[in-house]
C-alpha positions as CSV (number, residue, x, y, z in Angstrom):
1,M,-35.6,-59.4,-31.2
2,S,-32.2,-58.0,-32.3
3,F,-29.6,-56.9,-29.8
4,S,-30.3,-53.2,-30.7
5,N,-34.1,-53.7,-30.1
6,D,-33.4,-55.4,-26.8
7,T,-31.2,-52.4,-25.8
8,K,-33.9,-49.9,-26.6
9,A,-36.4,-52.0,-24.7
10,E,-34.2,-51.9,-21.7
11,L,-33.8,-48.1,-22.0
12,C,-37.6,-47.7,-22.1
13,R,-37.9,-49.5,-18.8
14,D,-35.9,-46.7,-17.2
15,P,-38.3,-44.6,-15.0
16,I,-39.1,-41.1,-16.3
17,G,-37.6,-38.9,-13.6
18,R,-37.2,-35.2,-13.3
19,K,-38.8,-32.8,-15.7
20,C,-35.4,-31.4,-16.9
21,C,-34.4,-35.0,-17.8
22,A,-37.6,-35.6,-19.6
23,L,-37.1,-32.4,-21.6
24,S,-33.6,-33.6,-22.5
25,E,-34.6,-37.0,-23.6
26,C,-37.3,-35.5,-25.8
27,Y,-34.7,-33.1,-27.2
28,G,-32.6,-36.1,-28.3
29,L,-35.6,-37.8,-29.7
30,L,-36.7,-34.8,-31.7
31,L,-33.3,-33.9,-33.1
32,Y,-32.8,-37.5,-34.3
33,C,-36.4,-38.4,-35.2
34,N,-38.1,-38.6,-38.6
35,T,-39.6,-35.1,-38.8
36,F,-39.0,-32.0,-36.6
37,T,-40.2,-28.9,-38.3
38,A,-42.2,-25.8,-37.6
39,R,-45.2,-27.5,-39.2
40,E,-45.0,-31.0,-37.9
41,I,-43.3,-33.4,-35.5
42,R,-43.4,-37.0,-36.5
43,L,-41.7,-39.8,-34.7
44,I,-42.0,-43.3,-36.2
45,T,-40.9,-46.4,-34.3
46,E,-41.3,-50.2,-34.5
47,S,-40.6,-50.6,-30.8
48,R,-43.7,-51.2,-28.7
49,E,-41.7,-50.3,-25.6
50,L,-40.9,-46.8,-27.0
51,A,-44.4,-46.5,-28.2
52,Q,-45.6,-46.9,-24.6
53,R,-42.9,-44.5,-23.3
54,L,-43.4,-41.6,-25.7
55,P,-46.9,-40.4,-24.5
56,K,-45.7,-40.4,-20.9
57,L,-42.5,-38.7,-21.7
58,F,-44.1,-35.8,-23.7
59,R,-46.7,-35.4,-21.0
60,R,-44.0,-35.1,-18.3
61,A,-41.8,-32.8,-20.4
62,F,-44.5,-30.5,-22.0
63,G,-47.8,-31.4,-20.4
64,L,-49.3,-32.2,-23.8
65,S,-50.4,-35.2,-25.9
66,F,-49.8,-36.3,-29.5
67,D,-52.4,-35.3,-32.1
68,L,-52.0,-38.7,-33.8
69,T,-51.0,-42.0,-32.2
70,P,-50.8,-45.5,-33.7
71,Q,-54.0,-47.5,-34.2
72,E,-52.2,-50.8,-34.5
73,Q,-49.7,-52.3,-32.0
74,S,-47.2,-53.7,-34.6
75,G,-45.3,-52.5,-37.6
76,K,-44.3,-48.8,-38.0
77,L,-45.9,-46.8,-35.2
78,P,-46.3,-43.1,-35.9
79,F,-46.6,-40.3,-33.3
80,V,-47.5,-36.9,-34.8
81,I,-48.0,-33.4,-33.5
82,H,-49.2,-30.7,-36.0
83,D,-51.2,-28.4,-33.6
84,T,-49.6,-24.9,-33.9
85,D,-49.9,-24.1,-30.2
86,K,-48.3,-27.4,-29.2
87,L,-45.4,-27.0,-31.6
88,R,-44.8,-23.4,-30.4
89,L,-44.7,-24.7,-26.8
90,I,-42.2,-27.4,-27.6
91,F,-39.9,-25.0,-29.7
92,E,-40.0,-22.4,-26.9
93,A,-38.9,-25.0,-24.4
94,Y,-35.7,-25.4,-26.3
95,G,-35.1,-21.7,-26.9
96,F,-36.5,-21.4,-30.4
97,T,-38.9,-18.5,-31.2
98,G,-40.0,-16.7,-34.3
99,S,-37.7,-17.1,-37.3
100,T,-35.1,-18.9,-35.1
101,M,-37.8,-21.4,-34.0
102,L,-35.9,-24.4,-35.4
103,A,-32.2,-23.9,-36.3
104,H,-31.3,-27.6,-35.9
105,H,-28.6,-26.9,-33.4
106,I,-28.3,-28.3,-29.9
107,N,-29.0,-25.6,-27.3
108,L,-26.5,-26.7,-24.6
109,G,-28.3,-24.5,-22.1
110,V,-31.0,-27.2,-22.0
111,L,-28.3,-29.7,-21.0
112,E,-26.6,-27.8,-18.2
113,S,-27.3,-30.4,-15.5
114,D,-25.1,-33.5,-15.4
115,C,-28.2,-35.7,-15.3
116,C,-29.6,-34.2,-18.5
117,R,-26.8,-35.1,-20.9
118,P,-27.2,-38.9,-20.6
119,S,-31.0,-38.3,-21.0
120,F,-30.3,-36.4,-24.2
121,L,-28.1,-39.2,-25.5
122,R,-30.7,-41.8,-24.5
123,G,-33.3,-40.0,-26.6
124,A,-30.9,-39.7,-29.5
125,F,-30.2,-43.4,-29.4
126,L,-33.9,-44.3,-29.1
127,A,-34.8,-42.3,-32.2
128,G,-31.7,-42.5,-34.4
129,G,-29.4,-45.1,-32.9
130,S,-28.5,-48.7,-33.3
131,V,-26.0,-51.2,-31.9
132,T,-24.7,-54.3,-33.7
133,D,-25.0,-57.8,-32.1
134,P,-21.6,-58.1,-30.4
135,A,-21.4,-61.7,-31.4
136,K,-20.8,-60.4,-35.0
137,R,-18.9,-57.2,-34.5
138,Y,-18.7,-54.0,-32.3
139,H,-20.5,-51.0,-33.7
140,L,-22.8,-48.4,-32.3
141,E,-24.0,-45.3,-34.2
142,L,-26.3,-42.3,-33.9
143,V,-27.7,-41.1,-37.2
144,T,-29.3,-37.7,-37.9
145,D,-30.3,-35.6,-41.0
146,H,-28.8,-32.5,-39.4
147,F,-25.0,-31.8,-39.9
148,N,-24.8,-29.3,-37.0
149,V,-26.6,-31.7,-34.6
150,S,-24.2,-34.4,-35.4
151,R,-21.2,-32.2,-34.9
152,E,-22.5,-30.8,-31.6
153,T,-23.3,-34.3,-30.4
154,F,-19.8,-35.3,-31.3
155,A,-18.5,-32.4,-29.2
156,L,-20.8,-33.2,-26.3
157,L,-19.5,-36.8,-26.2
158,L,-15.9,-35.5,-26.2
159,E,-16.7,-33.3,-23.2
160,M,-18.2,-36.4,-21.4
161,G,-14.9,-38.3,-21.9
162,F,-15.8,-40.4,-25.0
163,E,-13.8,-40.7,-28.2
164,P,-16.4,-41.1,-31.0
165,K,-15.8,-41.1,-34.7
166,E,-17.7,-39.3,-37.5
167,A,-18.9,-40.2,-41.0
168,S,-21.7,-39.4,-43.5
169,R,-23.9,-41.9,-45.4
170,N,-26.5,-41.1,-48.1
171,G,-27.1,-37.6,-46.9
172,T,-27.1,-38.5,-43.2
173,F,-24.5,-37.7,-40.5
174,I,-23.2,-40.4,-38.2
175,T,-21.5,-40.4,-34.8
176,Y,-20.2,-43.9,-34.0
177,F,-18.1,-46.1,-31.8
178,K,-16.2,-49.3,-32.9
179,Q,-14.4,-50.1,-29.6
180,S,-16.2,-52.5,-27.3
181,A,-15.1,-50.7,-24.2
182,A,-16.5,-47.4,-25.5
183,I,-19.8,-49.0,-26.4
184,E,-20.1,-50.6,-23.0
185,D,-19.4,-47.2,-21.3
186,F,-21.9,-45.4,-23.6
187,L,-24.7,-48.0,-23.0
188,T,-24.1,-47.8,-19.2
189,T,-24.2,-44.0,-19.3
190,I,-27.5,-43.8,-21.1
191,G,-29.2,-46.3,-18.8
192,A,-28.6,-49.8,-20.4
193,P,-26.3,-51.6,-18.0
194,V,-27.7,-55.1,-18.8
195,S,-26.9,-54.6,-22.5
196,A,-23.5,-53.4,-21.6
197,M,-22.9,-56.5,-19.5
198,A,-24.1,-58.7,-22.3
199,L,-21.6,-57.0,-24.6
200,M,-18.9,-57.5,-22.1
201,S,-19.7,-61.2,-21.6
202,Q,-19.7,-61.7,-25.4
203,K,-16.3,-60.0,-25.6
204,I,-14.9,-62.3,-22.9
205,E,-16.3,-65.4,-24.6
206,K,-14.9,-64.3,-28.0
207,D,-11.5,-63.5,-26.4
208,M,-11.5,-66.9,-24.8
209,R,-12.4,-68.7,-28.0
210,N,-9.7,-66.8,-29.9
211,S,-7.2,-67.7,-27.2
212,V,-8.1,-71.4,-27.4
213,N,-7.9,-71.3,-31.1
214,R,-4.4,-69.7,-31.0
215,R,-3.3,-72.3,-28.5
216,V,-4.7,-75.2,-30.6
217,N,-3.0,-73.8,-33.7
218,C,0.3,-73.4,-31.8
219,D,0.0,-77.0,-30.4
220,T,-0.8,-78.3,-33.8
221,A,2.3,-76.6,-35.3
222,N,4.5,-77.9,-32.5
223,V,3.2,-81.5,-33.1
224,S,3.8,-81.1,-36.8
225,K,7.4,-80.0,-36.1
226,T,7.9,-82.9,-33.8
227,V,6.6,-85.4,-36.3
228,D,8.7,-83.9,-39.1
229,A,11.8,-84.0,-37.0
230,A,11.2,-87.6,-35.9
231,L,10.6,-88.8,-39.5
232,S,13.8,-87.1,-40.6
233,Q,15.8,-88.7,-37.8
234,I,14.4,-92.2,-38.4
235,E,15.1,-91.9,-42.2
236,A,18.7,-90.9,-41.4
237,I,19.1,-93.8,-39.0
238,E,17.6,-96.3,-41.4
239,S,19.9,-95.0,-44.0
240,L,22.9,-95.7,-41.8
241,V,21.6,-99.2,-41.0
242,G,21.4,-99.9,-44.7
243,S,24.8,-98.5,-45.5
244,S,27.1,-99.6,-42.7
245,G,24.9,-100.9,-39.8
246,L,24.5,-99.4,-36.3
247,D,27.5,-101.4,-35.0
248,S,29.8,-99.1,-36.9
249,L,28.6,-96.1,-34.9
250,P,30.2,-95.0,-31.6
251,D,28.4,-96.4,-28.6
252,K,26.7,-93.1,-27.6
253,L,25.4,-92.5,-31.1
254,R,24.3,-96.2,-31.5
255,E,22.4,-96.0,-28.2
256,T,20.7,-92.8,-29.3
257,A,19.8,-94.3,-32.7
258,E,18.3,-97.4,-31.1
259,L,16.3,-95.2,-28.7
260,R,14.8,-93.2,-31.5
261,L,13.9,-96.3,-33.5
262,Q,12.2,-97.8,-30.4
263,N,10.3,-94.6,-29.8
264,P,9.4,-93.2,-33.2
265,E,6.5,-90.9,-32.0
266,A,8.3,-89.6,-28.9
267,S,9.1,-85.9,-28.7
268,L,12.6,-84.7,-27.9
269,V,11.6,-84.0,-24.3
270,E,10.2,-87.5,-23.9
271,L,13.3,-89.1,-25.4
272,A,15.5,-87.2,-23.1
273,A,13.5,-88.4,-20.1
274,L,13.9,-92.0,-21.3
275,S,17.6,-91.7,-21.8
276,S,18.5,-89.7,-18.7
277,L,20.2,-87.2,-21.1
278,T,19.6,-83.5,-21.3
279,K,17.4,-82.4,-24.2
280,S,20.4,-80.4,-25.6
281,C,22.7,-83.4,-25.5
282,L,20.2,-85.7,-27.1
283,N,19.4,-83.1,-29.8
284,H,23.1,-82.8,-30.5
285,R,23.5,-86.6,-31.0
286,L,20.4,-86.8,-33.3
287,R,21.7,-84.0,-35.4
288,K,25.0,-85.8,-35.7
289,L,23.3,-89.0,-36.9
290,V,21.4,-87.0,-39.5
291,A,24.7,-85.4,-40.6
292,L,26.4,-88.8,-40.8
293,A,23.6,-90.2,-42.9
294,G,23.9,-87.2,-45.3
295,K,27.7,-87.9,-45.7
296,S,27.0,-91.6,-46.2
297,T,24.5,-90.8,-49.0
298,E,27.0,-88.5,-50.7
299,K,29.7,-91.2,-50.8
300,H,27.3,-93.7,-52.4
């Protein structure tokens, strides 16, 4: 199963509580489902967990059953209501009657209680949502065919303290998050704390891996600099040996040259420890040897 499917399975394990919350969850499902019209309601899912939850949820919210339920237990699973009386009962529950039976707006009066807003978002995610595997990237979205529903969901999320983004794609309208912390908060809010923790753990692992890679790259760069500096110093000293010999150097420079030749792979810190000199002093002497070798080469 994908991370998104695992998240939806977790949400479906959440007990169906108060009737107002069941109504709100159904509201989210209907506004983000396949078909929600005055003639038909059609919800299609591939989640067996959601397929098991839907009949219980609609019975709790409206006291009714679906006219058509799936015959198979795999693939695309359709749940359909086309009975006129059932449709009228559902629309009236959300404040739609007569010609205004379905305006594809969110009636915020249905979501007055604090417990109902997370339930609405849970339904919206179950019907029209998805979340990307955090091992790949951070992305959660809610997709609906209805512009007003998308705009009003966006406003609802803002009121709840979220900072979503908006987009459109192939005639659909999308509310989405790309920040891992926002996705964690959203999943926790709608009742998927296990998935939120999995995302958080993946983020920590990814951050640790990136930190190790940065440190390795930094260490590699430092080693490369050390090797390049040592080679440059050894070449300079060997040049001096070939031109005038080390005996022609002042005692301090000669001692430093011999120390470097005896320890070609040592870093400046390691050489300083071997010589009892400070790193700054040793670096100054080595620079002087390189400079002398340069002058010697120019003369020849």
